[in-house]
N, C-alpha and C positions, 0 to 999 in steps of 0.2 A: 503496501498500499505506499503512495508514493506522500510521504508525509506535506505535512503543508507551511503556509511561509509566514511566520507569524513578524511583529509589528512591535518595535521595541524605543520607545521612545528614550532615548539618552538625555535622561539631563543634567546640567548642575549641582543640582545640589538633589534632584530624587529623581528616580525613569522610573518608567511604567514600560510593560506588557500586552498587549492583543492580540486575537487572533479570530478568523475568521471560523463560527460552528452552527454548527444549525440556521443556515442561512443569515446568521448573526455577528456581531462584535461579539465579543468575550471580553476583558478585561481583566484580568487574571491577577489573584490574590496571591500572595507569598505567604509563607508557614507563617508567619504571626500575622495573615488574616486581611491584612492591607490590600490597596490595590497601586499603590506605591511605593517602591522602595526607593533608602537614604542612597543614593549614588558616591558609599565613601566606605573606604577600605583598609584594617586597624590590624599591626602585624603585637603579637604579643611576645613572651616568654612562650607562653605554649601553644599557640594556633594563630591561623589568620580570618578574620570576618568580615563578609561584607554583610552588609544592608542595620539591620537597627539593633544590631551587634556589633558591630561596628563600632553605632552612635553614638549607643546606653554609656560607653565606658573611656569618651571623648575627654574627658574631664579630666580622668587619673591619668589618663596618656596620649595628651595632643600631643608633645613627638611622632607620634609611630601610626598616629590616623591621619589617612590625607582621606583629603576634598575635595572641591574646585577641579578635578584634572581637567576637566573642559575646557578652563581657562588655561591651563598647560599646554594643549597637546599641537602640535601642528605650529607652534610659536620655538621661537630661535629667544634663545637664552636672554640675548640685548634687547630682545624684542622688551618697548616702553614701558607697554602695563603691562608684562609680568614681572618689569622690577620693582613696580608700583607696588603689586601685590603679596612681592616678597614677607615682608616688618610685616602684611595680615597676617601668613601662614605659619603655623604651630609646627609643623615641617619641617626637612632640609631640603633645600631644592638649591641644587646648580649646577655648575657646566661642567662639564668632565673633558669632552675633547668635541673640536670643530664647532663652538657659539650652540651644542645639543643641549637642550633640559634634562637635567638627570633627577632625579630623587631617588633619598636617602634616609633609611630608617631601620633602626636596629628590630634583626627578629632570631630569636630562640636564642639571646645571648653573640647572637652575629649581624656584623653592618653588609648588608643588603643593600642592591642597588636595582631600582626599576626606569625603563622609560614609559614616559607616557600611557605611550597605549600599550606596555604591561598593563597598566591601574585600570584605563579603562575595558581591557579584555577578560578583567575579572568582573566585574559588575556587569557589562555584555552577559559571560557567562552564569552569572546570577539569576540574572533574566532566564535568558537560556531554562536554565535549571528549574524554574518555577513556572514556564511551561509546557517542560516534561512531563511532572511533575503531574501537570492537566487532565491534560494531554495522553498521559500515560504510554511514547512512546519519543522516540531520537526526533531531534530537532535539530537540521540541517541549516535549513535558511532564513535568510529574513529582511527584513528593509530597518534600513537605522535613521532617524531621522540626526539634521543636524539643524544648525539654525543659515535662518536662507543668505545670512552675509558672511558666512563662514567663506576663509578662501580656498584654491585647488590645495594647497597643501595642510589644512584643516580636514578636509573633505576624506583626499586620499591617506592621512594617516587615522583618519576613525572605520577607515574599510582594514586597513593593516590590525587593528584594535581587532573586529572582528575575525579576519583568519585569527590569529593567534588564542583568539579561544568558541576555536572550530565553528564558524557561520561563516558562509558563503553570502556574504551581504550582498546580494542580488540589487539591488537598489539603495541609493543614499536619496535622501528625501526634504525639500528645508520644510521647516516643523511648519511654518504658516502655511502655505501650501498642502498638508498630510490634514491641519485644523482647517481649512476647504475643503477639503474628501471630505470627512467629519461633518461639516454645513451639507459640503452639496445632497449629499448622498440622501440626503431629509425634502432639499426642495429641487428633486431634477425633474420633476414632473410638471412644475410649474410653469406656466405661460410666460414665456418675451423673459429677455436679456435684463437679468438683475447686477448690480457693482455692488460687491462685497471689501470692503476692506478689513483684513485680519490685522489686529492689534495684536500680539505676543507680547507678554513682558512676563518673562517668568526667572528664578532663582538666578542665573549669571550672564542674560543674554537678552535681546530685544529685538525682534525682528516685525516692522509693518510691509504687509501685499496689497495691492490692488487687485484684484482679479475679476474676471464676469464669468457668471453661470447660465448657461442657457443647452435646457433637453438633457441635463447629464455631460455638458461638455464644462470642462473648466479654463480656463485661458489667466493664467498668471498676466496682469501688462506693465508693471512695474514694484521690486523688491527694494526695499534701505532697513539700513541697520543701524544696531552698535551690539559687537561680539563682545562686550565688555560694561553690561550696565543690565543692572536684574534686584531682585528681594535683598542678596547679600550686601549686595553698595546701601542700603539704606539701612542696614543692620548697621555695617561697618561705620557710619554716620549717626548713627544712638550710639556705637559702642563709643567715638572719639566727643559724646557727650557726657558722658558718663564717666570715662577714665579723667574728663578736668573736674564734675562733680565733685570724686573722688575728690583726686589733690584738693581743691579747696577747701573740704571738710579736714582734710590728712595735711597740712603744712609742714608738718613734724614729722613727714616723712624725708628720710633721705636717697632710700634706692626711690628708680624709677618703676615704677605697674607694668610699663611698657619690654619691663624687661622681661617678668616673668613671662613664661609663655603656659601653665597652665592657668592660672591669674585671670588675663588675657579668652581663654578660649572659654572658660567658666562664666566669663560677663557676656562674650557674645551667643553664645548658649541663652541667656537668659535676656540679652536682648534682640533679640528672634525670636519669644515667646513672646513678649511686650509686643512686639509690629503685627503677632499675626492678631493679640489680644486685641486691640484697636481700631481694626478693622470691623469691628462687635460691638466696640467698648468707647467711651470718649474718656476711659482714667484705665492704667494699664500700672501696673506695679512692679522697680525688678526690682529682686532682691536674691541677695549673692553668700552666705557664711560664709565668713574666714575667708577673705575674698584674696587680700592681698595681708601678710605677719599678722592674720590673725585677726584682722580688723573686717567686723562684717559692713555691709553695704545696701544700704535700702535707698531708694527714692523712688517718686509718685511721676509719669510725665503722660500731662494730656496726648489727643489726638491731636490739637493745635498745635501744641507745638510738636510734635515728632511732623507732622505736615510741613512746618514750617523750616524743620533742619531740611525736609530731604526736598523743600519746595526746586530747588535747583538744580536737582535731581529730575524729581519728575517732569521739569517744566522742556529737559534737553528731550524729551520723549514726543515730545511733536515736532519737532526739526523736521525727523523721516517723513513722519506723515507729509509738509508741505512739500519732501521730495519727490515721492512716490506720485503724487497730483502732478506735480510739473510732467513728472518722467514720462505719464498716463497721456497728457492733457486730460485733465479733468478735476473741472469742479467739486471745494463740497457739496452741492448742492447734488450733484450727479449719483452722491454716494449713498444707493440705497440702504445698507446691510452692516455698521461696527459691530463684529465679530469677539467681542473681549476668550486670548486663550493666555493660561499661563496665571500662576498661582497672586502673582501679583498683582495681578488688575482687581482682585477686591476690596486694594484697598479703596477706600471715599473718594480721597482728593484724587485720583488717575479718572477716575470715573468723570469725575465733577470738571476733572475740567478736559477732558474728552468731547464732554454733552456740549461744554463749551461751545467750541472749535471746531464742532456742530452743528452753533445755531440750534441747539434745543432737542437736536435728532437723540431718541431713546435709541439704551444701546443692546443692543444682544445681548443674554446673558443666555437661552437653549439647551449652549454647548457645557461640559460640564470642562471646568479653563486645567484641570488638574490630570485630565486622562485623553480630550480631544486628537489630542497629538499623534496616538498609540492608535486609536480606536484610527486616525487616519493613514499611518503607516500599515493597518490590519487588515483595512480598502483594499490598499493597494498591494500585500501582499497577495491575495484572494487571485488580484487580477490578475497578476502577472503569473500564479499559480495555476489558472484556468478551473481550479478546483472544482469551483461553485458549478452545483445543477443549470443554474438561472443568473443568464450574462445581467453581469449588473448596470453596462450604459453608464456606465462613469468613463468620461476622456482627460484628460489632463496633458494639458503643456506648459510647462515651468520657464525659466528666463534664465540668462545666470548672470550673476548680484553683481557682479564687475569688469571693468571691461581686462579686456587679454590686447600683449604687442608684443612687439621690440622697442629693442631699446638704438635709437638713431643718432646721429654726428649730433656732439653735444649732449648728449646722454637726455633724449628727449625721449617721450613715449610716442609709438605709431603706433595706435589702432586696431587693428585686426577683427575685432571682435567688438562690439560695443557690447557696454553693462544695459542687463533688460531684452538683451533676443532670446529669440525663443528658441531651448534644446527638442530636442538634439539641432545641433549648426556646423555648416563647411562654410566658413571660405578663402581666400585667395587675395593673396597681394603679390605683384612681380617685381625684383631687385633687382637691381645690376653691380657688377665691377665700381672702384672708381677706380682703381691703378691698373697700370697697364703688368698684364700676364698674369693674374694674380692667383695662384691657384686654391685659396683658402679662403670660406669665409669663414666665421663663427658669430654665429645666433643663439642670442639674448633672449631669453622668455620674461615676459613681466604680465604680473596683472593688476591693475589699481585705475585711478582715476587721477592720480596728480600726475602737470604734465612731464615733471624729469619723473626718469627711471629712480634716483635716488630715495624717494619715499613712496614708492612701490614697491611690493615682496617681486624680489628671480622667481619665478617658479621653477628652471632648469637650462641648459643649454647645451648648442652641441656646435662643434663644426666639422664643415661640408668637405670633403678632400675631395682633390684630383680632376679639380675642375680643366680643362683643356689652357693653356695660355692665349688669354687675345686681349684687343686692346682693350681699355677703359671702354664702360656702358658697351660693352658688346654682348656679352655673358647676356642671359638670359634664366632668371632663380628665380625658381614662381616657391612659395612660403604660402602654407596651407596650416588652418589653426580646427580641428572638430574638436566639437565638445556633444559629450552620446548624451542618455540621458540622467546619469547619477554626475554631471557637473565635469567631469573630469575631460581631461582640456591632452590632445593626442594634437603633433605637428610635428608637417615634414616640409624638404624641402626639397627643391629637383633642379636639375641644373641643362637644359634640353636637348645641346648643344652635346655636353659630352655625356647625358642620356644615365646620367649619374643621379641616387637621389640619397635622404639618411631622414630616418624619422625616430622622434624619440615620444612616446607616453610618460609625463609629467609625474615619475612616479618615483625617480632617486632623489631630485633636490636634495637641496638642503633641509633638510635636516628628517629627511624621509629613512623609514629602512631600508635597507637592502633586505634582498629577498632570505642570503642567508640568516640576517639576525631575526627575519621572521622568523622560518625555522623552526634556529634556536628558543627562544621564544613561548612556540609552538610548545616544544619537546617541556620547557619549564613551567611551561602554564600546566601538563600534566600531574608534573614530579608534584607540581602544591594540592592537584586534583585527590591526590592517592593518595597527600601529607592531610587534609583534609577527610578526607574518608577513615583513615585508621585514627585520626581523632578522636571521629563521632565515636567509632566502634570501641575505644577506648573510655570515652566515658557514657556509652551505655554499660562494659562491663562494670564501671565503676559506679554507676546506679544500679543496675540488678543487686552487684554486692552489697548496697544499702541500703534496698526496700530487704532484703529477706535477712537483715540483723533487724533491724526496726522491726519489720512484720513480726519477727520473733518474741521480741520484749514483749510486744501488744501481746504473742497471745498465752506469752505465763502471767502477765499479767492478768487480763479476762480469764485464766482459766476456774472451773467455779472447784470451790475449796473440797467439795464433796466429790463431784468423779477424777479431780486430776491424777492419775500415776506416775505423779517424780517426784519424787524428794526433795525436801527443802537445800540441799546438797547440790544437787544436778542441778536443778534449779539454779542455785548461785553459780557456778560453771558455767553452762548456757550464758546470761546475763552477764557473767564479768569476759566472756568471749567474744560477745559481741562487741562491748565497751572497747575492748580490747583494738578489733576490727575497724572500727569508726575511728580513732586513736588512729592507728595508721593511717587507717584511707587518708588522712587530713595532713601526715605526715610524709606522705609521697610525692616525693622534687621531679622524677622521675619516670612519671607512671606510663604502662603500658599496657596491652588491653588483656597482659599472658599474664600478668601480675594478679591484676582483678580476678581473672578467673581460675588460675592458682589457690588463692587465700580462698576462694567460694567457696571451693573443693576441702579446704582443710574444715572450712566453718564447719559446714555441710557433713562430715565423714563426720565430724564431732556432733554434731545437733539432730540430725537426722535417726538414727538405734532406736535414740530414750527419746524422741517427741513422735515416731511412727506407735515405739509399742502404747504410748500416748492415747493416740488418735483410735489405733486399732483395739483399745480396749475399750475407750468412751461409744465407738459406733454402734456397740453390741445393743447398746443404750439404746430402744425406739422413741421411746420419748423424750430424748436430750433435746432442750434447743439449741436455737438454730445463734451461733455465732454473729453477728453483726460485720464488728470489726473484720478488714479487708483481711489487714493482715494473719492473723490464724485461718479466714477463709483458704487467703496460698500455701498455708505449709498443708491445712486439714483437704483442700482438692490434690495437690501435687501428691500426698501422701496415700490418697486412695489410688490412684492412676498408680502408682509404687505395686499397692498393698494386689491388687486388679493383676496388671499385668507380671508381678513377680519381675520388675526388673529394678537391676541394681544402680543403675548411671540416672535413673530418670532422676531430674531437679528442682528444685526450690526455683532458680536461676529462668527458666521455660515459662513456669505462668512469672513474672517479674516483669515478663514484656512490656506489656500494655499500658502498668505503672509508668514504668521510664519511659514512652514514650509517650506520657503525658506530661514528663515531667521534661522531658530535653525541646516540647516544643515554648513552654512557658521561658525555658534558658535559654532557648539562645541566641684647480686653474691650472690644473696647474696653468700656468701662465703662456697664454695662443699669441701665438705675430698678430699684429697690428693688420686687421681685414679692414677692405672702406671695401662698402658693396653703394648699388646706386637704385634706389624705390624708380618706378613707371608709375604711375597715378591710369590704371589698370587694372578693371572687375575680373572677376575669373570669368564672364563669359565675352570678354572683348582677345585678339584676336596677340599672341605673343610675338607677333614682330611689329608690331605698335610700337614707333622709336622720337611719338612728338611729349608733346608736358615730360622732360625729365624734371627731376629733385636729386642732388646727392646729400649721398644718404653714408653717413659710415657705422661701421657693426663695431663699437666698441673692447676694445681688449680688455678681458676682464678673468681673472682665476676661474677654472672650474671647483 
């Protein structure tokens, strides 16, 4: 049976997974019963934690708890936004080689380093596991969403993360587009064209997309946004306010609270809770016991104060709306619906600003802001899989978020594919050499909107070697840019007289993992998975042993004095053994499944002959009252099975499984030669031999 394609919203703060099942989208709850999972990974002395379990221990283990990885992936260490975040993160981020960003933690008393893609892969793997537990079969393919304003490198790195997690990412889907699919699915049968603006403000990123929907055809007209604006920035603003308030109240302190990682992380958690509360309440209290140097911190904050503090950030979300309206050549009045997506859109002031901007137009809140993106991704998944019996009649036309081009003379950007071009797309331009007898040209590919390439993102570069020596302006070199449905770029250069060509898929640009690195990370991920299973088995064995000991103690306390066939000496010996065993469990520094199983066998070997004799005699009494305590129920039933089958190997641990599982759920350049090219103003439809309207350009020298 073909497995379905799941949809994953890989969020900055929370992630969500959905799947099409029984002609509808199912948003899948995790093992804790929550439909969203924290995008957080922690490392302790014993194990790796993902999701809620990692979030719960962040207060005391901040240096080894990784979050915000979506703000790191695909970014060079020198990136200014990353540098700004370094002072706010509690974990260590550094550059190891070639400006590549690396994350460092302590795991099992060892220093371990991870690429951002590996951490994202752990979160994706968790979502994959959640879906597999729900569906009961293995998942191999997924649609993964990214912010619309993610550049080519960030998209490619996200695909790499999927590969490391054991997923074939069949489509990278823009988040506001996914939300539009969720909205469009319920409105595809409506008559006439509808213009929809999707306002997506999440935990760490912000996107705005303008779309038209008509009879199931969803066409993105324009998109804009900020990959570094979201709920966490509002949290940090509140944290800064509280730090100043704490300093003002405690002027005698000589040490700086901002240098204490644990204090800062605890304060940030408290501020996030207050921010959420202020969406539904006029006041919220921020309380952190023993925040710093044993000093408690308490303050009350009003919604008005919070809105004043974050006002500048709130207002910056309006600029991208202006931009998409201009790009799409649409006025405010022509927008039919404003659809809210992302948890941060619950903030009342955000809604007020939007309503005011659109002159009182009501906002559309019909879709769940936390689940809409995963919902749309799941719909896209079933469309791509073709598994649905009834066609959904949805057609999606997306756009490129940023312009794509090459560097020309003077470091200027020559756009080949403008931003907001519908994808998939292919466009070409023709270049020629500027120097006589030039045999090599270097082509550098950039992404961005700035006129100078130094302010844009270098995606990759390659050389076209072997051009037949000719006078300048004679060779014809056609450079073709092709963008697929995932937004991934492919570049081809061809010189016609020599009939040579060179192709590059932008996948090994600066900051991108090599195939060899990805293969190694897949192996490492498998090892982590095996280690996680070992830890789970160890915890189960420990819980079996604890359940047995506590059950025996309760059983002995609840035995009727008139019925018990056990001496006080035997009773004391059993209870002492159980207490010693429980103490032994707590003292284990290097626990293993084998250790706990051996200890369980030792305890059973001593206790069961005595208990078997007791229960055997008690069962002869037909009027014996049922014992309600779960511990004696377990022991009696186990020994009854043993008596009936005469099986000396039957043990209490088999009876402990259900209790244990319930318990577990709760825990849980090279330098190149300077090469000159000459660009002809020629479209892909014009003839190659056209010699008019020539402009000189130079492909600048730069390290590969």
